[in-house]
C-alpha positions as CSV (number, residue, x, y, z in Angstrom):
1,M,-16.1,-16.4,-2.6
2,K,-14.3,-13.1,-2.2
3,P,-12.8,-11.5,-5.3
4,R,-9.0,-11.6,-5.7
5,C,-7.5,-8.3,-6.3
6,W,-4.4,-7.3,-8.1
7,V,-1.4,-5.8,-6.3
8,F,-0.4,-2.2,-7.0
9,G,3.3,-2.2,-6.1
10,A,5.8,0.2,-7.4
11,L,8.1,-2.5,-8.7
12,A,5.7,-4.5,-10.8
13,L,7.5,-3.0,-13.7
14,F,10.4,-5.4,-13.2
15,L,11.2,-7.8,-16.0
16,G,8.9,-6.1,-18.5
17,A,5.6,-6.3,-16.7
18,S,2.9,-4.8,-18.9
19,E,1.6,-2.0,-16.7
20,P,3.0,0.4,-14.1
21,L,1.3,-0.6,-10.8
22,L,2.3,1.7,-8.0
23,A,1.6,2.2,-4.3
24,W,1.8,5.9,-3.4
25,G,5.1,5.7,-5.3
26,P,8.4,6.0,-3.5
27,R,8.0,9.8,-3.0
28,G,4.8,9.3,-1.1
29,H,6.1,6.5,1.1
30,Q,9.3,8.4,1.8
31,T,7.3,11.4,2.8
32,V,5.2,9.3,5.2
33,G,8.4,7.9,6.7
34,G,10.1,11.3,6.9
35,I,7.1,12.8,8.8
36,A,7.2,10.0,11.3
37,D,10.9,10.4,11.7
38,Q,10.4,14.0,12.7
39,L,7.6,13.3,15.1
40,I,9.5,10.7,17.0
41,A,12.8,12.6,17.0
42,G,14.5,12.5,20.5
43,T,12.3,9.8,21.8
44,N,13.0,6.2,22.9
45,A,11.1,5.1,19.9
46,A,13.6,6.9,17.6
47,K,16.4,5.0,19.4
48,E,14.7,1.7,18.9
49,V,14.0,2.4,15.2
50,R,17.6,3.2,14.6
51,R,18.8,0.2,16.5
52,I,16.5,-2.2,14.7
53,L,16.8,-0.7,11.2
54,G,20.2,0.8,11.1
55,S,18.5,3.6,9.2
56,N,15.6,5.9,9.5
57,L,11.9,5.3,8.5
58,Q,12.2,7.4,5.4
59,T,14.8,5.0,4.0
60,A,12.9,1.9,5.2
61,S,9.6,3.0,3.8
62,V,10.2,1.7,0.3
63,W,11.6,-1.8,1.3
64,A,8.3,-3.7,0.9
65,D,8.0,-2.3,-2.7
66,C,11.7,-3.0,-3.5
67,A,11.0,-6.6,-2.5
68,K,8.6,-6.7,-5.5
69,G,11.8,-6.7,-7.5
70,V,12.4,-10.3,-6.4
71,Q,11.4,-12.5,-9.3
72,Q,11.7,-16.1,-10.6
73,Q,12.5,-16.9,-14.2
74,K,10.0,-19.8,-13.8
75,A,8.2,-21.6,-11.0
76,G,10.7,-23.4,-8.8
77,A,13.6,-21.3,-9.9
78,P,15.6,-19.2,-7.4
79,F,14.1,-16.0,-6.0
80,K,16.4,-13.2,-7.3
81,Y,16.3,-9.4,-7.0
82,E,16.4,-7.8,-10.4
83,D,17.2,-4.1,-11.1
84,S,20.2,-4.3,-13.3
85,N,19.7,-0.9,-15.0
86,G,19.0,1.0,-11.8
87,R,15.5,2.0,-12.7
88,F,14.5,2.3,-9.0
89,P,17.1,4.6,-7.3
90,E,15.0,4.6,-4.1
91,C,16.0,0.9,-3.8
92,A,19.8,1.6,-4.0
93,P,20.3,1.2,-0.2
94,Y,19.1,-2.4,-0.7
95,G,21.2,-3.2,-3.7
96,N,24.0,-4.9,-1.7
97,P,24.1,-8.7,-1.6
98,A,23.0,-9.0,2.0
99,S,19.9,-6.8,1.5
100,Q,19.1,-8.6,-1.7
101,A,19.3,-11.9,0.1
102,A,17.0,-10.6,2.9
103,M,14.4,-9.5,0.3
104,G,14.6,-12.8,-1.5
105,A,14.2,-14.7,1.8
106,F,11.1,-12.7,2.7
107,V,9.5,-13.2,-0.7
108,K,10.3,-16.9,-0.7
109,R,8.7,-17.4,2.7
110,N,5.6,-15.5,1.6
111,A,5.0,-16.8,-1.9
112,A,4.7,-20.1,-3.8
113,A,6.1,-18.5,-7.0
114,C,6.8,-15.0,-8.3
115,T,7.3,-15.5,-12.0
116,L,6.5,-12.6,-14.4
117,N,3.0,-11.4,-13.9
118,A,2.3,-14.1,-11.3
119,G,-1.1,-13.6,-9.5
120,D,-1.2,-12.6,-5.9
121,E,-2.3,-16.0,-4.7
122,T,1.0,-17.5,-5.8
123,C,3.2,-14.4,-5.2
124,R,1.2,-13.7,-2.1
125,H,3.4,-11.1,-0.4
126,K,2.0,-8.7,-3.0
127,S,-1.5,-9.0,-1.6
128,Y,-0.3,-7.7,1.8
129,H,-0.5,-4.1,0.4
130,Y,-4.2,-3.6,-0.1
131,A,-7.9,-4.4,0.3
132,D,-10.6,-3.6,-2.2
133,V,-13.7,-2.8,-0.2
134,A,-16.6,-1.7,-2.4
135,L,-17.5,1.9,-2.2
136,Q,-21.1,1.0,-1.2
137,R,-19.7,0.0,2.2
138,D,-19.1,2.6,4.9
139,H,-16.4,0.7,6.9
140,Y,-13.9,-2.1,6.7
141,D,-15.0,-5.7,7.6
142,Q,-13.2,-8.9,6.6
143,A,-16.6,-10.3,5.7
144,F,-16.8,-8.0,2.7
145,A,-15.7,-8.7,-0.9
146,G,-12.2,-7.5,-1.6
147,T,-10.8,-8.4,1.8
148,T,-8.8,-11.5,2.9
149,D,-6.9,-12.9,5.9
150,H,-3.8,-11.6,4.1
151,D,-4.8,-8.1,3.1
152,I,-3.4,-4.8,4.3
153,V,-5.2,-4.8,7.7
154,S,-4.1,-8.3,8.5
155,A,-0.5,-7.5,7.3
156,I,-0.2,-4.6,9.7
157,N,-1.4,-6.6,12.6
158,A,1.0,-9.4,11.7
159,A,3.9,-7.0,11.7
160,L,2.8,-5.5,15.0
161,L,2.8,-8.9,16.6
162,V,6.4,-9.6,15.5
163,L,7.5,-6.2,16.9
164,Q,5.8,-7.2,20.2
165,G,7.9,-10.3,20.3
166,E,5.3,-12.7,19.1
167,P,5.4,-15.0,16.0
168,S,3.5,-13.8,12.9
169,P,0.2,-15.6,12.4
170,A,-0.5,-17.7,9.3
171,P,-0.5,-17.2,6.4
172,F,2.2,-14.6,7.1
173,D,5.9,-15.5,7.7
174,I,7.5,-12.4,9.0
175,R,10.8,-13.0,10.8
176,G,12.7,-10.5,13.0
177,K,11.9,-7.0,14.1
178,R,13.9,-5.4,11.2
179,E,11.7,-7.1,8.6
180,A,8.6,-6.4,10.5
181,L,9.4,-2.7,11.0
182,R,10.3,-2.3,7.3
183,L,6.9,-3.8,6.4
184,L,4.9,-1.9,9.0
185,T,6.4,1.4,7.8
186,H,5.3,0.7,4.3
187,Y,1.9,-0.8,5.0
188,V,0.7,2.0,7.3
189,G,1.4,4.3,4.3
190,D,-0.5,2.0,1.9
191,L,-3.5,1.9,4.3
192,Q,-4.1,5.6,3.9
193,Q,-4.0,5.6,0.0
194,P,-7.7,5.6,-0.9
195,L,-7.4,3.2,-3.8
196,H,-5.6,0.7,-1.7
197,V,-8.7,0.2,0.5
198,V,-11.8,1.3,-1.3
199,A,-12.8,0.2,-4.9
200,V,-15.5,0.7,-7.4
201,Y,-16.9,-2.4,-9.2
202,L,-18.4,-1.9,-12.7
203,D,-20.4,-4.0,-15.2
204,K,-19.7,-4.0,-18.9
205,Q,-21.8,-0.9,-19.4
206,G,-19.8,1.0,-16.8
207,R,-22.5,1.0,-14.2
208,K,-21.6,0.5,-10.6
209,V,-22.4,-2.9,-9.1
210,D,-22.3,-4.1,-5.5
211,P,-20.0,-7.2,-5.2
212,D,-21.5,-8.1,-1.8
213,A,-25.0,-8.4,-3.3
214,G,-25.8,-11.8,-4.9
215,T,-23.1,-13.8,-6.7
216,F,-19.8,-12.0,-7.2
217,D,-18.7,-11.5,-10.8
218,P,-14.9,-11.2,-10.9
219,T,-15.1,-9.4,-14.3
220,T,-16.5,-6.4,-12.4
221,S,-13.3,-5.8,-10.5
222,T,-11.5,-2.6,-11.6
223,R,-8.3,-3.8,-9.9
224,G,-8.1,-1.0,-7.5
225,G,-8.7,1.5,-10.2
226,N,-5.9,0.2,-12.4
227,S,-8.4,-0.9,-15.0
228,I,-10.0,2.6,-15.1
229,D,-8.5,5.1,-17.6
230,D,-8.8,8.8,-16.9
231,G,-7.6,10.1,-20.2
232,S,-4.2,8.7,-20.8
233,S,-3.6,7.9,-17.1
234,K,-4.8,5.0,-15.0
235,L,-6.9,6.2,-12.0
236,H,-4.8,4.3,-9.6
237,G,-1.6,5.8,-11.0
238,L,-3.1,9.3,-10.5
239,W,-3.7,8.7,-6.9
240,D,-0.2,7.2,-6.4
241,S,1.5,10.2,-8.0
242,I,2.6,12.8,-5.4
243,A,3.8,16.2,-6.6
244,G,7.4,17.0,-5.8
245,P,6.6,20.4,-4.3
246,M,4.1,18.8,-2.0
247,A,6.6,16.2,-0.8
248,T,9.3,18.9,-0.3
249,E,7.0,21.1,1.7
250,L,5.7,18.3,3.9
251,L,9.3,17.0,4.6
252,A,10.5,20.5,5.3
253,G,8.4,20.6,8.5
254,A,4.8,21.3,7.4
255,G,4.0,17.6,7.4
256,A,5.1,17.1,11.0
257,S,3.3,20.3,12.1
258,E,0.0,19.1,10.5
259,A,0.5,15.6,11.8
260,R,0.7,16.8,15.4
261,L,-2.9,18.0,14.9
262,V,-4.1,14.5,14.0
263,A,-6.1,13.1,16.9
264,P,-4.5,9.9,18.5
265,T,-6.4,6.7,18.0
266,A,-7.9,5.2,21.1
267,G,-8.2,1.5,22.0
268,A,-5.9,-1.5,21.6
269,T,-3.1,-1.3,19.0
270,Q,-4.4,-4.5,17.3
271,Q,-7.7,-2.7,16.5
272,W,-6.1,0.5,15.0
273,A,-5.7,-0.9,11.5
274,V,-9.4,-1.8,11.3
275,V,-10.3,1.7,12.5
276,W,-7.9,3.4,10.0
277,A,-9.1,1.2,7.1
278,S,-12.7,2.1,7.9
279,E,-11.8,5.8,7.9
280,T,-10.1,5.3,4.5
281,V,-13.2,3.5,3.2
282,H,-15.2,6.6,4.2
283,D,-12.7,9.3,3.1
284,G,-11.9,7.4,0.0
285,Q,-15.4,7.9,-1.4
286,E,-14.0,11.3,-2.6
287,A,-11.7,9.5,-5.0
288,F,-14.8,8.4,-7.0
289,K,-16.9,11.5,-6.6
290,G,-18.0,13.0,-9.9
291,L,-16.4,10.3,-12.0
292,R,-18.4,9.0,-15.0
293,F,-17.6,5.6,-16.5
294,K,-18.1,4.4,-20.0
295,S,-18.5,0.9,-21.3
296,K,-15.7,-1.6,-20.9
297,L,-13.3,-1.7,-23.8
298,A,-11.8,-4.7,-25.5
299,N,-8.6,-4.3,-23.4
300,G,-10.6,-4.8,-20.2
301,H,-10.4,-1.1,-19.1
302,W,-13.2,1.3,-18.5
303,P,-12.8,4.9,-19.7
304,A,-13.7,7.6,-17.2
305,T,-14.1,11.4,-17.1
306,H,-13.8,13.6,-14.1
307,P,-15.2,17.0,-13.0
308,R,-13.1,20.1,-13.3
309,S,-12.2,20.3,-9.7
310,Y,-11.0,16.7,-9.5
311,A,-7.2,17.3,-9.7
312,A,-7.3,19.9,-6.9
313,D,-9.6,17.8,-4.8
314,R,-7.3,14.8,-5.3
315,R,-4.2,16.8,-4.2
316,D,-6.0,18.0,-1.0
317,L,-7.0,14.4,-0.1
318,Q,-3.5,13.0,-0.9
319,R,-1.9,15.6,1.4
320,E,-4.4,14.8,4.2
321,Q,-3.8,11.0,3.9
322,I,0.0,11.3,3.8
323,V,0.0,13.4,6.9
324,K,-2.3,11.0,8.7
325,A,-0.1,8.1,7.7
326,G,2.9,9.8,9.2
327,A,1.0,10.6,12.4
328,R,-0.3,7.1,12.8
329,L,3.1,5.4,12.1
330,A,4.6,7.6,14.8
331,Q,1.8,6.7,17.2
332,I,2.4,3.0,16.7
333,L,6.1,3.4,17.4
334,T,5.8,5.6,20.5
335,T,3.3,3.2,21.9
336,L,5.5,0.2,21.2
337,W,8.6,1.9,22.7
338,P,7.4,4.7,25.1
């Protein structure tokens, strides 16, 4: 049986959830969307995006994480969006009643229950944001541990089908091109975040194990790096965090310039997500390079130490992945609406 992974969504903090679980964070997703906006400017794709969304990609990029603010007080209770103290300003465009209702409807259709700290098999829309392919693999394959028929690759393909006028395949329930485009914009960004696709599995002594060899032990899951502590920070959180100056530079034009140098992906659009996920599995090995893990603590976390160059190497790979995400989102849209 494949391991079930935990979701790493920016809004898991809602209603007092115990840990901050992010997904690039809003700054990273907005940068991806902003780069794609610049790349498609003046094209038919840009006209279609504006017609469908009523906004740009930069604004739409956070919608799928804002939807994680939809919660239930208890199973069977109404699905309600919660952000009474305005902790997530990036979600302000979706704070009106109509937008809140749209988010609630999406979550309800794609979840059995979303109570506080509900697992991703009951609050299933959360699992659409990631896969956890073991770092021993060199590509993405749905036969591997950490993947499902409702992971990030399958979610991108489901959104693509809706944008092409087809119904979304089970277990997804995506309705309308606006919902699909909002999801696609976010998921393409998630697909390039290394810790949303590649994962390390560890035993109690902090030794790497292969979840695809023998019987899978769910206690070896590091939850996409969220159960790995690098000093006072969670490893996943470090990779989500994008420096403000980097985002500013990329949005000021450098991102679009660099994205134009990204080679277009060949083949059918429905295969692109697999190709990109496989590339992230390969490139994401760098996220674990030089890390040393200690024995698992009583809180279920593994302490880790990193080499001196780790922070600089991380920033370089984050920049590269965000630029690729912007380029790939633009390629999808200009292919859909030439």
